[in-house]
Structures are given as C-alpha cells and as structure tokens.
C-alpha positions as CSV (number, residue, x, y, z in Angstrom):
1,M,0.0,-0.2,0.1
2,R,1.4,3.5,-1.1
3,L,0.1,6.9,-1.3
4,S,-0.3,7.8,-5.3
5,P,0.8,11.1,-6.6
6,D,-2.9,12.4,-6.9
7,G,-3.2,11.7,-3.0
8,Y,-5.0,8.6,-3.2
9,V,-4.5,5.2,-1.7
10,R,-5.3,2.3,-3.9
11,L,-6.6,-1.1,-2.5
12,T,-9.3,-3.6,-3.5
13,L,-12.5,-3.4,-1.5
14,E,-11.3,-6.6,0.2
15,Q,-7.9,-5.0,1.3
16,F,-10.1,-1.8,2.8
17,Q,-12.1,-4.2,4.8
18,W,-9.0,-5.8,6.7
19,I,-8.2,-2.7,7.8
20,P,-9.3,-1.3,11.0
21,L,-10.2,2.2,11.3
22,V,-9.8,3.8,14.4
23,H,-12.4,6.8,15.5
24,L,-10.3,10.0,15.5
25,L,-12.6,13.0,16.2
26,S,-16.6,13.9,15.9
27,G,-18.0,16.9,16.7
28,L,-21.7,18.7,16.2
29,D,-22.3,21.3,13.8
30,H,-23.4,24.5,14.7
31,D,-26.8,26.2,14.3
32,E,-26.1,28.8,11.6
33,Y,-29.7,30.4,11.9
34,P,-31.8,32.0,14.5
35,P,-35.3,31.2,14.9
36,L,-37.7,32.6,12.8
37,H,-40.2,33.0,15.6
38,E,-40.4,32.7,19.6
39,G,-41.4,29.8,21.2
40,A,-40.5,26.0,20.7
41,S,-39.3,25.1,17.1
42,Q,-37.9,22.1,15.8
43,T,-34.3,21.6,15.8
44,H,-32.1,19.3,14.1
45,I,-28.8,18.0,15.6
46,S,-26.2,17.1,12.8
47,G,-22.2,16.5,13.0
48,Y,-19.4,14.6,11.4
49,T,-16.9,12.2,12.1
50,E,-13.0,11.2,11.1
51,W,-12.0,8.1,11.1
52,I,-8.2,7.1,10.2
53,S,-6.2,3.8,9.7
54,E,-2.9,2.9,12.0
55,T,-1.5,2.0,8.6
56,A,1.3,3.7,6.5
57,P,0.0,5.3,4.6
58,V,-3.0,6.5,6.3
59,I,-6.2,5.8,5.1
60,T,-9.1,8.7,6.3
61,L,-12.4,8.4,6.0
62,G,-15.1,11.0,6.9
63,W,-18.7,11.6,6.9
64,D,-21.4,13.6,7.7
65,W,-24.8,12.5,10.1
66,R,-27.6,13.9,11.6
67,M,-30.0,12.5,14.9
68,E,-33.0,11.4,14.6
69,G,-35.8,10.5,16.9
70,A,-39.2,10.5,15.6
71,S,-39.4,6.8,16.3
72,G,-39.5,7.9,20.0
73,R,-35.9,6.5,20.0
74,T,-32.8,8.3,19.3
75,H,-30.7,6.7,16.2
76,Y,-28.0,8.2,13.8
77,L,-28.1,8.0,10.0
78,R,-25.3,9.0,7.8
79,T,-25.7,11.6,5.5
80,G,-24.0,13.0,2.5
81,F,-21.3,11.5,0.6
82,P,-17.9,9.7,2.5
83,R,-14.7,12.0,2.1
84,S,-11.7,9.9,2.4
85,N,-8.1,9.6,0.3
86,I,-9.0,5.7,-0.5
87,M,-9.5,5.1,-4.4
88,L,-11.1,1.4,-5.0
89,V,-9.5,-0.5,-7.5
90,D,-10.4,-4.1,-9.3
91,D,-8.1,-7.1,-9.4
92,Q,-6.5,-5.8,-12.3
93,R,-5.4,-2.5,-10.4
94,R,-7.9,-0.3,-12.4
95,D,-9.6,2.3,-10.6
96,L,-13.0,1.9,-9.8
97,G,-13.9,5.3,-10.1
98,P,-15.1,8.1,-7.3
99,T,-19.0,7.1,-8.0
100,N,-18.2,3.5,-7.6
101,T,-15.6,3.9,-4.7
102,T,-18.3,6.5,-2.9
103,K,-20.7,3.7,-2.9
104,L,-18.6,1.0,-1.9
105,L,-17.4,2.8,1.1
106,E,-21.2,3.4,1.9
107,V,-21.8,0.3,2.0
108,A,-19.0,-0.5,4.1
109,I,-19.7,2.7,6.8
110,D,-23.4,1.6,7.2
111,K,-22.2,-2.4,7.9
112,T,-20.3,-0.5,11.2
113,A,-21.3,-0.1,14.4
114,W,-20.0,3.9,14.2
115,P,-23.2,5.1,16.0
116,A,-22.4,4.1,19.0
117,V,-18.5,5.6,19.1
118,I,-19.9,8.7,17.8
119,Q,-22.6,8.8,20.6
120,R,-20.3,8.4,23.3
121,H,-17.5,10.8,22.0
122,I,-20.3,13.4,21.6
123,M,-21.3,12.8,25.3
124,D,-17.9,13.0,26.7
125,R,-17.3,15.9,24.7
126,Y,-20.3,18.5,24.9
127,V,-22.2,17.0,28.0
C-alpha cells in the first residue's frame, strides 16, 4: 500500500475491509440560523466524524451524520457522501472511479457500529 501522486491510497475492497479504522474525532455542527419565530421550534442535531487507519500511509474516512428521534428512540443516520483518500481498484489494479468507490464506502460504513462510538464521543465532549 502506498500513497499515489494524486493523493489517493489505492486498494481493493477486500484489502480495505481488513484494515481497522480508529475513531479520530466527531463533533456537532453549529446552528447557523436563529429561529424565525418565538417559542418552541424543531431543531436538527447534526455533525461530522473522522476515522483513520494505523497503517502507512494513513487511510482517512469521514462523513456527516444527523440525529433522528421521530420513532421515539434516538438513532444516527449517515448523510451526504463519505470523504476519503481511498480509491478502490479492481483485481487488475484499475480504478473503480469516484462514484463506485463512494457507493462501496457507504455500504462499508453502514455495516459498522459507528453510531455507538459517535454517541459516546459526543456525550464525553459536549455533556
């Protein structure tokens, strides 16, 4: 594994799945707009998270999330596209491209237990 001149770390999906990622940082987004009226209003809690590998070169993976509570229980949903220095390649080492890499990273993220890690971090950092 090496860092390419374009900044990507190229690896197959199988190689990526064997590399443990460590939680680096998560945070809350700040509300940019004041409420338009007085009294109670619906709020949205959202944030970001960044994860890294302990390999050389370092793999980075981050994404945005929002907290949902409509079902009566709080849960976290990944929003938007992941940010990463990963470019997935096929068995012949050909790039899968940004779109396919993003889709496969989304599936990989959604299979992990990231919400519990983020919730603990947010509680420790902000409460």
